[in-house]
BALOBA-1460 file (C-alpha; in Angstrom, 3 decimals):
// residues 182
<rec num="1" residu="m" x="0.000" y="0.000" z="0.000"/>
<rec num="2" residu="s" x="1.488" y="3.330" z="-1.044"/>
<rec num="3" residu="g" x="1.355" y="6.662" z="0.761"/>
<rec num="4" residu="e" x="2.871" y="7.948" z="3.920"/>
<rec num="5" residu="l" x="0.969" y="8.369" z="7.144"/>
<rec num="6" residu="s" x="3.315" y="11.232" z="8.027"/>
<rec num="7" residu="q" x="2.304" y="13.535" z="5.148"/>
<rec num="8" residu="n" x="0.647" y="16.812" z="6.022"/>
<rec num="9" residu="h" x="-2.907" y="17.235" z="4.777"/>
<rec num="10" residu="f" x="-1.945" y="19.413" z="1.815"/>
<rec num="11" residu="e" x="0.737" y="16.965" z="0.646"/>
<rec num="12" residu="l" x="-1.716" y="14.098" z="0.972"/>
<rec num="13" residu="f" x="-4.051" y="15.746" z="-1.534"/>
<rec num="14" residu="g" x="-1.268" y="17.196" z="-3.701"/>
<rec num="15" residu="l" x="-2.321" y="20.773" z="-2.949"/>
<rec num="16" residu="p" x="-0.150" y="23.809" z="-2.263"/>
<rec num="17" residu="v" x="-0.031" y="24.804" z="1.406"/>
<rec num="18" residu="g" x="-2.251" y="27.851" z="1.812"/>
<rec num="19" residu="f" x="-5.595" y="29.115" z="2.998"/>
<rec num="20" residu="d" x="-7.122" y="29.436" z="-0.461"/>
<rec num="21" residu="i" x="-7.674" y="26.012" z="-1.972"/>
<rec num="22" residu="d" x="-9.583" y="24.634" z="-4.934"/>
<rec num="23" residu="a" x="-12.519" y="22.923" z="-3.199"/>
<rec num="24" residu="e" x="-13.499" y="21.025" z="-6.339"/>
<rec num="25" residu="l" x="-9.982" y="19.648" z="-6.756"/>
<rec num="26" residu="l" x="-9.896" y="18.724" z="-3.061"/>
<rec num="27" residu="g" x="-13.120" y="16.756" z="-3.518"/>
<rec num="28" residu="e" x="-11.809" y="14.983" z="-6.615"/>
<rec num="29" residu="r" x="-8.560" y="14.002" z="-4.928"/>
<rec num="30" residu="y" x="-10.456" y="12.841" z="-1.843"/>
<rec num="31" residu="r" x="-12.632" y="10.503" z="-3.923"/>
<rec num="32" residu="e" x="-9.572" y="9.192" z="-5.811"/>
<rec num="33" residu="l" x="-7.699" y="8.449" z="-2.601"/>
<rec num="34" residu="q" x="-10.727" y="6.816" z="-1.009"/>
<rec num="35" residu="r" x="-11.101" y="4.498" z="-3.999"/>
<rec num="36" residu="t" x="-7.487" y="3.367" z="-3.742"/>
<rec num="37" residu="v" x="-7.405" y="2.636" z="0.000"/>
<rec num="38" residu="h" x="-10.998" y="1.729" z="0.839"/>
<rec num="39" residu="p" x="-11.034" y="-1.237" z="3.260"/>
<rec num="40" residu="d" x="-13.362" y="-3.209" z="0.949"/>
<rec num="41" residu="r" x="-10.508" y="-3.429" z="-1.553"/>
<rec num="42" residu="f" x="-8.407" y="-5.158" z="1.114"/>
<rec num="43" residu="a" x="-10.979" y="-7.643" z="2.405"/>
<rec num="44" residu="n" x="-8.851" y="-10.598" z="1.277"/>
<rec num="45" residu="a" x="-5.486" y="-8.980" z="2.036"/>
<rec num="46" residu="s" x="-3.171" y="-9.701" z="4.931"/>
<rec num="47" residu="e" x="-4.007" y="-8.447" z="8.407"/>
<rec num="48" residu="r" x="-1.223" y="-5.854" z="8.096"/>
<rec num="49" residu="d" x="-2.575" y="-4.503" z="4.789"/>
<rec num="50" residu="r" x="-6.133" y="-4.341" z="6.159"/>
<rec num="51" residu="r" x="-4.875" y="-2.414" z="9.182"/>
<rec num="52" residu="l" x="-2.876" y="-0.026" z="6.973"/>
<rec num="53" residu="s" x="-5.938" y="0.479" z="4.777"/>
<rec num="54" residu="m" x="-7.997" y="1.465" z="7.817"/>
<rec num="55" residu="q" x="-5.274" y="3.825" z="9.060"/>
<rec num="56" residu="r" x="-4.919" y="5.436" z="5.647"/>
<rec num="57" residu="t" x="-8.695" y="5.778" z="5.257"/>
<rec num="58" residu="t" x="-8.891" y="7.463" z="8.655"/>
<rec num="59" residu="q" x="-6.026" y="9.805" z="7.742"/>
<rec num="60" residu="i" x="-7.694" y="10.743" z="4.442"/>
<rec num="61" residu="n" x="-11.040" y="11.413" z="6.139"/>
<rec num="62" residu="e" x="-9.463" y="13.541" z="8.876"/>
<rec num="63" residu="a" x="-7.398" y="15.487" z="6.358"/>
<rec num="64" residu="f" x="-10.428" y="16.101" z="4.142"/>
<rec num="65" residu="q" x="-12.493" y="17.374" z="7.083"/>
<rec num="66" residu="a" x="-9.658" y="19.688" z="8.141"/>
<rec num="67" residu="l" x="-9.189" y="21.185" z="4.677"/>
<rec num="68" residu="k" x="-12.747" y="21.474" z="3.410"/>
<rec num="69" residu="q" x="-13.958" y="23.884" z="6.125"/>
<rec num="70" residu="p" x="-12.269" y="27.324" z="6.209"/>
<rec num="71" residu="l" x="-12.144" y="27.507" z="10.019"/>
<rec num="72" residu="a" x="-10.639" y="24.033" z="10.398"/>
<rec num="73" residu="r" x="-8.205" y="24.761" z="7.540"/>
<rec num="74" residu="a" x="-7.072" y="28.004" z="9.204"/>
<rec num="75" residu="r" x="-6.533" y="26.251" z="12.528"/>
<rec num="76" residu="y" x="-4.560" y="23.512" z="10.752"/>
<rec num="77" residu="l" x="-2.396" y="26.070" z="8.945"/>
<rec num="78" residu="l" x="-1.594" y="27.742" z="12.257"/>
<rec num="79" residu="e" x="-0.628" y="24.338" z="13.631"/>
<rec num="80" residu="l" x="1.654" y="23.700" z="10.627"/>
<rec num="81" residu="h" x="3.340" y="27.033" z="11.320"/>
<rec num="82" residu="g" x="3.825" y="26.110" z="14.975"/>
<rec num="83" residu="v" x="1.191" y="28.531" z="16.267"/>
<rec num="84" residu="g" x="-1.183" y="26.794" z="18.631"/>
<rec num="85" residu="v" x="-4.700" y="27.980" z="19.325"/>
<rec num="86" residu="d" x="-5.750" y="27.168" z="22.865"/>
<rec num="87" residu="d" x="-9.434" y="28.008" z="23.126"/>
<rec num="88" residu="e" x="-9.294" y="27.944" z="26.922"/>
<rec num="89" residu="r" x="-6.237" y="30.198" z="27.333"/>
<rec num="90" residu="d" x="-6.312" y="32.438" z="24.259"/>
<rec num="91" residu="t" x="-9.109" y="34.707" z="25.324"/>
<rec num="92" residu="h" x="-7.582" y="38.071" z="24.440"/>
<rec num="93" residu="v" x="-9.850" y="39.790" z="21.963"/>
<rec num="94" residu="d" x="-9.507" y="43.382" z="20.879"/>
<rec num="95" residu="p" x="-12.088" y="45.671" z="22.510"/>
<rec num="96" residu="e" x="-13.639" y="46.672" z="19.189"/>
<rec num="97" residu="f" x="-14.405" y="43.074" z="18.284"/>
<rec num="98" residu="l" x="-15.676" y="42.429" z="21.793"/>
<rec num="99" residu="m" x="-18.201" y="45.252" z="21.269"/>
<rec num="100" residu="e" x="-19.175" y="43.759" z="17.907"/>
<rec num="101" residu="q" x="-19.738" y="40.382" z="19.592"/>
<rec num="102" residu="m" x="-21.980" y="41.939" z="22.208"/>
<rec num="103" residu="e" x="-23.937" y="43.830" z="19.546"/>
<rec num="104" residu="l" x="-24.410" y="40.736" z="17.388"/>
<rec num="105" residu="r" x="-25.498" y="38.615" z="20.356"/>
<rec num="106" residu="e" x="-27.947" y="41.336" z="21.369"/>
<rec num="107" residu="r" x="-29.399" y="41.368" z="17.847"/>
<rec num="108" residu="l" x="-29.808" y="37.585" z="17.960"/>
<rec num="109" residu="g" x="-31.508" y="37.823" z="21.344"/>
<rec num="110" residu="e" x="-33.972" y="40.420" z="20.024"/>
<rec num="111" residu="v" x="-35.021" y="38.454" z="16.935"/>
<rec num="112" residu="g" x="-38.045" y="36.908" z="18.669"/>
<rec num="113" residu="d" x="-39.295" y="40.324" z="19.810"/>
<rec num="114" residu="s" x="-39.114" y="41.782" z="16.315"/>
<rec num="115" residu="a" x="-42.207" y="42.580" z="14.250"/>
<rec num="116" residu="d" x="-40.629" y="40.447" z="11.486"/>
<rec num="117" residu="p" x="-38.508" y="37.803" z="13.255"/>
<rec num="118" residu="l" x="-37.555" y="35.940" z="10.073"/>
<rec num="119" residu="g" x="-36.601" y="39.182" z="8.320"/>
<rec num="120" residu="s" x="-34.508" y="40.296" z="11.309"/>
<rec num="121" residu="l" x="-32.838" y="36.904" z="11.485"/>
<rec num="122" residu="d" x="-32.166" y="36.899" z="7.743"/>
<rec num="123" residu="a" x="-30.525" y="40.330" z="7.984"/>
<rec num="124" residu="l" x="-28.405" y="39.160" z="10.925"/>
<rec num="125" residu="m" x="-27.316" y="36.007" z="9.087"/>
<rec num="126" residu="r" x="-26.308" y="38.054" z="6.026"/>
<rec num="127" residu="d" x="-24.297" y="40.340" z="8.323"/>
<rec num="128" residu="i" x="-22.567" y="37.347" z="9.932"/>
<rec num="129" residu="e" x="-21.778" y="35.902" z="6.488"/>
<rec num="130" residu="q" x="-20.356" y="39.226" z="5.289"/>
<rec num="131" residu="r" x="-18.179" y="39.550" z="8.392"/>
<rec num="132" residu="s" x="-16.980" y="35.960" z="7.974"/>
<rec num="133" residu="r" x="-16.051" y="36.556" z="4.326"/>
<rec num="134" residu="h" x="-14.137" y="39.681" z="5.345"/>
<rec num="135" residu="v" x="-12.122" y="37.714" z="7.925"/>
<rec num="136" residu="m" x="-11.449" y="34.878" z="5.457"/>
<rec num="137" residu="d" x="-10.326" y="37.307" z="2.755"/>
<rec num="138" residu="g" x="-7.652" y="38.633" z="5.090"/>
<rec num="139" residu="l" x="-6.459" y="35.219" z="6.210"/>
<rec num="140" residu="a" x="-5.103" y="34.151" z="2.831"/>
<rec num="141" residu="g" x="-2.612" y="37.027" z="2.782"/>
<rec num="142" residu="l" x="-1.600" y="36.526" z="6.395"/>
<rec num="143" residu="f" x="-0.809" y="32.854" z="5.806"/>
<rec num="144" residu="e" x="0.939" y="33.592" z="2.525"/>
<rec num="145" residu="a" x="3.300" y="36.045" z="4.221"/>
<rec num="146" residu="g" x="3.944" y="33.515" z="6.988"/>
<rec num="147" residu="r" x="5.875" y="35.951" z="9.186"/>
<rec num="148" residu="g" x="5.559" y="35.756" z="12.967"/>
<rec num="149" residu="e" x="3.472" y="38.914" z="13.339"/>
<rec num="150" residu="d" x="1.254" y="37.868" z="10.434"/>
<rec num="151" residu="l" x="0.700" y="34.454" z="11.989"/>
<rec num="152" residu="e" x="-0.218" y="36.042" z="15.325"/>
<rec num="153" residu="q" x="-2.703" y="38.268" z="13.476"/>
<rec num="154" residu="a" x="-4.011" y="35.161" z="11.683"/>
<rec num="155" residu="k" x="-4.515" y="33.554" z="15.089"/>
<rec num="156" residu="r" x="-6.614" y="36.536" z="16.201"/>
<rec num="157" residu="e" x="-8.602" y="36.356" z="12.960"/>
<rec num="158" residu="v" x="-9.220" y="32.633" z="13.526"/>
<rec num="159" residu="q" x="-10.611" y="33.493" z="16.955"/>
<rec num="160" residu="k" x="-12.990" y="35.931" z="15.252"/>
<rec num="161" residu="m" x="-13.979" y="33.244" z="12.761"/>
<rec num="162" residu="q" x="-14.695" y="30.854" z="15.619"/>
<rec num="163" residu="f" x="-17.019" y="33.364" z="17.246"/>
<rec num="164" residu="l" x="-18.799" y="34.118" z="13.964"/>
<rec num="165" residu="d" x="-19.156" y="30.416" z="13.174"/>
<rec num="166" residu="k" x="-20.645" y="29.715" z="16.593"/>
<rec num="167" residu="l" x="-23.019" y="32.677" z="16.246"/>
<rec num="168" residu="r" x="-24.077" y="31.457" z="12.777"/>
<rec num="169" residu="r" x="-24.907" y="28.018" z="14.200"/>
<rec num="170" residu="e" x="-26.904" y="29.636" z="17.016"/>
<rec num="171" residu="a" x="-28.783" y="31.786" z="14.485"/>
<rec num="172" residu="e" x="-29.573" y="28.675" z="12.446"/>
<rec num="173" residu="a" x="-30.988" y="27.037" z="15.577"/>
<rec num="174" residu="v" x="-33.188" y="30.104" z="16.177"/>
<rec num="175" residu="e" x="-34.289" y="29.892" z="12.537"/>
<rec num="176" residu="e" x="-35.319" y="26.245" z="13.039"/>
<rec num="177" residu="d" x="-37.244" y="27.190" z="16.194"/>
<rec num="178" residu="l" x="-39.043" y="29.972" z="14.321"/>
<rec num="179" residu="a" x="-39.889" y="27.631" z="11.441"/>
<rec num="180" residu="d" x="-41.255" y="25.032" z="13.876"/>
<rec num="181" residu="a" x="-43.416" y="27.701" z="15.530"/>
<rec num="182" residu="v" x="-45.068" y="28.672" z="12.237"/>
């Protein structure tokens, strides 16, 4: 069985290391790799080859999940650059973004009291999406530069992305609750 278990995720899929990736190409390479190492292909192989097939399949799945989502990809890139993100310890957020967080959470909390809850929620979700795109647009350049100060800024931007992603999921849950109430 070919392939190294020690490859980084980008090498595994034959992609350049960077935040911007070709999602279609990632999907194609994922399907190709899965076909070559799928455990069903090794049903009659030796115990060692079956075990390696399972390990390789797991590695491919984990790598695909890490690269296909922008937030997971950004966290992985930081890890590759030796910059850890500790969600419990890294709580420093600039005051301006802290105010934005409070404002966005307040808007989400007020959706149910609005004359048009679905319209208010839709506007909030568009705002969250726009803010997320803005953060992601900046990340590509920060990772490309790869300098220490850029990577620290990328880490702060990833923290913003995490907040926005969590808020988006909470807004989607509110949307489901509103749809169930109708």
